[in-house]
C-alpha positions as CSV (number, residue, x, y, z in Angstrom):
1,M,0.1,-0.1,0.1
2,A,1.0,3.2,-1.0
3,T,1.4,5.9,1.9
4,T,-0.8,8.7,2.6
5,L,-1.0,12.2,3.8
6,N,-4.1,13.1,5.4
7,P,-4.8,16.2,7.3
8,Y,-5.4,15.8,10.9
9,L,-7.0,18.8,12.7
10,S,-7.2,19.8,16.7
11,F,-10.1,21.6,18.0
12,R,-11.1,22.1,21.5
13,D,-14.4,20.4,22.4
14,E,-15.6,20.7,18.5
15,A,-13.8,17.9,17.0
16,R,-17.9,16.6,16.8
17,S,-19.4,19.7,15.4
18,A,-16.7,20.3,12.7
19,M,-16.5,16.9,11.4
20,D,-20.2,17.5,11.2
21,L,-20.1,20.3,9.3
22,Y,-17.0,18.3,7.0
23,Q,-19.8,16.0,6.5
24,S,-22.1,17.7,5.2
25,V,-19.7,20.0,2.4
26,F,-17.6,16.6,0.9
27,G,-20.3,13.8,2.1
28,G,-18.9,10.7,2.9
29,E,-19.1,8.6,6.4
30,V,-17.8,9.8,9.7
31,T,-16.2,7.3,12.2
32,R,-15.4,8.3,15.5
33,S,-14.1,6.9,19.3
34,T,-14.3,9.2,22.7
35,F,-11.9,9.5,24.8
36,G,-14.3,7.7,27.7
37,E,-14.8,4.6,24.9
38,L,-11.2,4.3,24.7
39,N,-10.7,5.0,28.7
40,M,-7.6,7.6,27.3
41,S,-8.5,10.3,30.0
42,E,-8.7,10.0,33.8
43,D,-10.4,13.8,33.9
44,P,-14.3,12.6,33.4
45,A,-15.0,15.7,32.0
46,E,-13.4,14.5,28.6
47,A,-15.1,11.6,28.2
48,E,-17.2,13.1,25.6
49,K,-14.2,14.6,23.9
50,I,-13.3,12.9,20.6
51,M,-10.0,11.6,20.8
52,H,-10.2,10.4,17.2
53,S,-12.6,11.2,14.3
54,Q,-12.3,10.2,10.2
55,L,-14.1,11.4,7.4
56,V,-13.9,9.2,4.2
57,T,-15.3,11.0,1.3
58,P,-16.9,9.3,-1.7
59,G,-13.7,10.1,-3.9
60,G,-11.4,9.0,-1.6
61,M,-10.3,11.8,0.7
62,V,-10.1,11.5,4.1
63,L,-9.6,14.4,6.8
64,M,-9.0,13.6,10.5
65,A,-9.6,15.4,13.3
66,A,-9.7,14.8,17.2
67,D,-10.4,17.3,20.2
68,T,-6.9,18.5,22.3
69,P,-7.4,17.3,25.7
70,N,-7.4,20.1,28.7
71,S,-4.1,19.4,29.8
72,M,-2.5,20.1,26.6
73,E,-2.3,23.8,24.8
74,Y,-4.4,25.1,21.8
75,T,-3.9,27.2,19.0
76,S,-6.9,27.5,16.9
77,G,-6.7,27.3,13.7
78,G,-2.8,27.2,13.5
79,P,-0.4,28.1,10.9
80,I,-1.6,25.1,8.7
81,S,-4.3,25.4,5.6
82,V,-6.2,22.6,3.9
83,S,-6.0,23.3,-0.1
84,L,-8.3,21.4,-2.3
85,S,-7.1,22.0,-5.6
86,G,-8.8,20.3,-9.3
87,S,-10.7,20.7,-12.6
88,D,-14.3,19.8,-11.2
89,E,-15.5,23.7,-10.8
90,A,-18.2,23.2,-9.6
91,E,-17.6,20.8,-7.0
92,L,-15.1,23.2,-6.0
93,R,-17.3,26.3,-5.7
94,G,-19.9,24.5,-3.9
95,Y,-16.8,23.4,-1.5
96,F,-15.9,26.9,-1.4
97,E,-19.6,28.6,-0.3
98,K,-20.1,25.5,2.1
99,L,-17.2,26.3,3.6
100,S,-17.2,30.1,4.5
101,A,-20.8,30.1,5.2
102,D,-22.5,29.9,8.0
103,G,-20.1,31.7,10.3
104,G,-17.0,31.4,8.0
105,T,-15.2,34.3,6.2
106,V,-14.1,34.7,2.7
107,V,-10.2,35.5,3.4
108,L,-9.8,35.8,-0.8
109,P,-12.3,35.8,-3.1
110,L,-12.5,32.7,-5.3
111,E,-11.7,34.2,-8.6
112,K,-9.2,34.3,-11.7
113,A,-5.5,34.5,-10.2
114,P,-2.4,35.5,-12.3
115,W,-1.3,31.8,-12.9
116,G,-4.4,31.3,-15.2
117,D,-6.5,28.7,-12.5
118,S,-9.3,30.5,-10.3
119,F,-8.2,30.1,-6.3
120,G,-9.5,31.5,-3.2
121,M,-9.1,31.2,0.2
122,C,-11.4,31.0,3.2
123,R,-11.6,30.0,6.7
124,D,-14.6,28.2,8.1
125,R,-16.7,28.6,11.3
126,F,-14.0,26.3,13.3
127,G,-11.0,28.8,12.5
128,I,-8.9,26.1,10.2
129,S,-8.0,27.8,6.6
130,W,-8.8,26.5,3.3
131,M,-7.2,27.1,-0.1
132,V,-9.4,26.0,-3.2
133,N,-7.6,25.9,-6.3
134,I,-9.6,25.0,-9.8
135,G,-7.6,24.4,-12.6
136,S,-7.3,22.5,-15.6
137,S,-5.2,19.4,-14.2
138,P,-5.5,18.7,-10.1
139,T,-1.9,20.2,-8.7
């Protein structure tokens, strides 16, 4: 099996809601395990926090997420952006619109870029940054 690279997003008590949003945007199936189910925290307040969740979309995208335990430092959104690229304009514009809606923000409108593709940046309501590039071939 080939090595895969999957975004793994961290949240503070919002992993469940974030993964529900991403499932509504991208489709697919979400699996999740809590700290309580896996006996991974001695803090009863963390029993329902998500220790690991994974979204697998019909197109093969994989997105993972977890809640950061209370004892660990957490920075919302972090310095990482998730990039979506391809040639299916309707699909990618739909993702951009859904991710930037309902409390999200458009950082850079999705429009023609100097390199010839359409490009835009947004931040979803959980503070995750997304870049969308629509070109003639996925890069």
